[in-house]
C-alpha positions, 0 to 999 in steps of 0.5 A: 500500500502506497504512503501518503494517505487518502486524497482529500475529497473535493466534491467535484462531480464533473472536472473542467475537461469532462462533459456533464449532461446537456440539461445539467450544463445548461442549468448550471450556466443559467445559475451563473447568469442569474447570479451575475446578471444583476451586476451586468445591468446594475453597473452600467445603469449607475455609470450612465445615470451618474454621467448624465447619459441619455435613455437611448445610450443606457439601452445600448449600454445594457445590451452591449454589457450583456452581449459582450459579457456572454461572448467573453465568458464563452471565450474564457471557457473555449481557450482559443490559442493563447486567449482564454483560460479553458476554465469556468470564468464568468465575465461582466462589467467591472465595478472598479471602473465606475468612478473613472467611467463617470468622469469620462462621460462627464468630460467627453461623453461615450466617445471619450469613454470608448477611446479610454477603454480601448487604450487601457485594454492594452495593459492586460494584453501586454501582461498576458504576453509576459506574465512570467515577468510578474511571477513574484506578484503571483504569490498565494498571499496576494491572490488570497488577500484579494479574494478575501477583499472581494466579499468584504467590499461587495457585501455591504453594498449587497446587504444595503439592498435589503432595506430597499423596500416599501414601509408596508413590506418591512417584514417581507424582505427578511422573510424572503431572504431567510427562506432563500438562505435556508433552502440553499444552505439546507440542500448544500449541507444535507442533500446528496451529491445529485440534489446538491447540484441544483441547490442555488437554482432551487433556492432562487426559485423557492425564494421567488415563490415566497416573495410572490406570496408576499407581494414582492415579485413584479409580474407586470414588468415581465408582461410589459416587456416584448419577446424579441427586440434590439436596443433603442439607442445605436452605437455611439462610436469611438472618439479620436480626440486625444486632448487634455481630458484623454491625457488626464484620465488615461493613467487612472484607466490603465491603473484600474485595468492593472488591478483588474488583471490582478483580480483576473489572475486571482480568479483564474488561480482560484478556479483551478484549485476547485476544478479537479478532484485531485489537487493540481499545481496552478497552470500559469498558461491558463492564467495567461489565457485568462488575462488575455481574454480579459484584455480582449473583453475590455477591447470589445467593450471599448469598441462598443463604448460601454463600461469595460468587462473583467472576471466576476468572482462568482464562478469559484463558489458556484463550482463549489456549491454545484460540484460542476467545473466543466468548461461547457458550463461557461459556453452555456452561460455565454450563449444564454447571455447573448440570447438574453440581450435580444430577449427583453421578456426573458431578461425582465423575468430575471430582473424581476427577481426581488432583491432579498432573493439575490442578496441571500444568494450572493451572501452564500456565494461571497462567503465561500469566496472569503473562505477560499481566499483564507485557504489560499493564504495559508496553503503551504504554511503561514509565517509572520510575514504572510500574516502581516501582509494579509492582515494589513492589506485586508484591513486597509482595504476594508477601511478604505471601502467604508470611508474609515481611513482619511475619507477626505484625502482618499476621495481626492487622491488618484481620482478616488481610486483608493476608495475601492477596497480591492484596489487599496488592499491589493496595492498595499499587498503588492507594495509590501511584497515588493518591499520584501523582494527589494530587501531580500539578500542578493541573488547569485545567478549562472546561465548555461545550456540545459544539458548534463554538460553544465553540471560541473559549472553548477556545482562550482557555482553552488560551492561558491554560493554556500561558502559566501553564505557560511555553510558547511559541506553537508549543505553544499551536498544538499544543494548539489543533490537538489540541483542534479535531480532537478536538472535531470528531471527537466532534461527528461521532459524532452523526447528521446532523440529530440533535444532542443537547445534550451537555455537554463538560468539558475538563481540562488538566494539565501534565507534564514532556514536555508536556500531557494534555488530557482531554475528558469528554462524554456517551457516544458509540458508536464508539471513537476508538482503534479508528478511529485504528488502522484509518486505515492500512487506509483508502485516501487517495482515499476519506477522509471529513472525519472520517478527515481529523480523525482523521489530524491528531489522530494526527499532533499527539498522541503518544497518544490514549486513549478510555474509553467508559462507559454514561453518559460517554466520556473522550478523553485526548490527550497532546501533547508539547512541540515539539522545539527549532528547530521552527516557532513557529507553524502556518499558519492553516487555513481 
């Protein structure tokens, strides 16, 4: 019996690359739409009303937001070339853009807004092409903290809608919300796996029925809407005026687009965590695809002269609730959104769902998002540095979101961008992480061919590095062994007889408890973290040479992290100092 114990149960019924029944895929896609349709319509409405836009432009903007969100949601699931994550990621208008979009409408109308959105869309597209350069910001601490800030910033706004009721229906809202919450939670906690798939949809239907009995549902709104129709307003066009207003607002748009890219990275990492039955290492090629699709979505939004889209953080908790991570659900959700854009009556049916039902639904979803963020932060252990970065960034974000930290100053600084908790907290987490990087001991580095012939040079390099660090021969042997096994494994990824002339960059950094070795080479196919995780399932009698190297590497290193991008792969190996009394050297191996 192999070691390692039983693998954790993830509750996933259908993985990302599996195909559930068509009816189930459509139902899950519809649930995603129900969950996200409110923000898809609500955010453009806020922006255009506050910016003084016309009713005709509002009609066009809602149509554009629904259709572009549908196209981009399907694009994320399809993964066309290097565009799209290949996972279930829901797209919609970005709330962080509300302030700058209102300013753009005030200064130059829809044409200026379109120009600024098109220009800022280049930021995530460029990041997606060189994501490896930003890898030091892709830490679980930053990703998890941003995930925790999403519900912390959104839930106060969500809960405020519970009071948006007539005085004579003061009890109707809490009764409806409680009924919806009880149905979703009860099914999710106690029902079997099949019924659990339908928990969110059943909860919304049950809540709507309770709301209808209490007089909260508005059937007249549905009756008045036409069956098929197009927006009243036409396309406002893209402006070419690059005057003072454009120059003044462009930095703010680019900055918010960068924050949006980080949120997309966060969502892409999180959805990979919950899309497989067995834990897998993060595939950063999928992350690159998600950021590229984010940029394409913003480009389409700019051409349509609407509020830009980005990833909305509802896919992960819904996947955890239903257990369905199949990418076909994203395609179904995208198709539903595109169809809804031309079906006003169907859209009205969803929009007529009372606020208390949506609030209860979002409360469950966002609560799971918060827990997922905590799990991301503490994975692999947590020390005082991680705790400090996460704690300070989270509470700064909460304070800024609720106008508790210098509200007068923040309302003016950077156009009020720091009033958004996700933006403020994300910046704090990034700056603290960059400070740690800047003050860390200097990295030693060496380059060469990815071939065994470079091994003597690497050994000489590691010996000098260990000497400067004040370590003895036993630590030199550990570093040598870890480097040799990692090099053998990377070389083993190439097919026999087809050796590419790949370059290798090795960077070594001293830490308090040992050393961190970073191997950077051209991209390979198989992730070493996944392969190491599967070693416990491989019988000893059928071990191949590469499995031997991986087992030795797992024994020598305290942690191995393998990040794969489209053009680069990075293996980070943490080697701890030997315990006192441990042998001074390892026996030479033939």
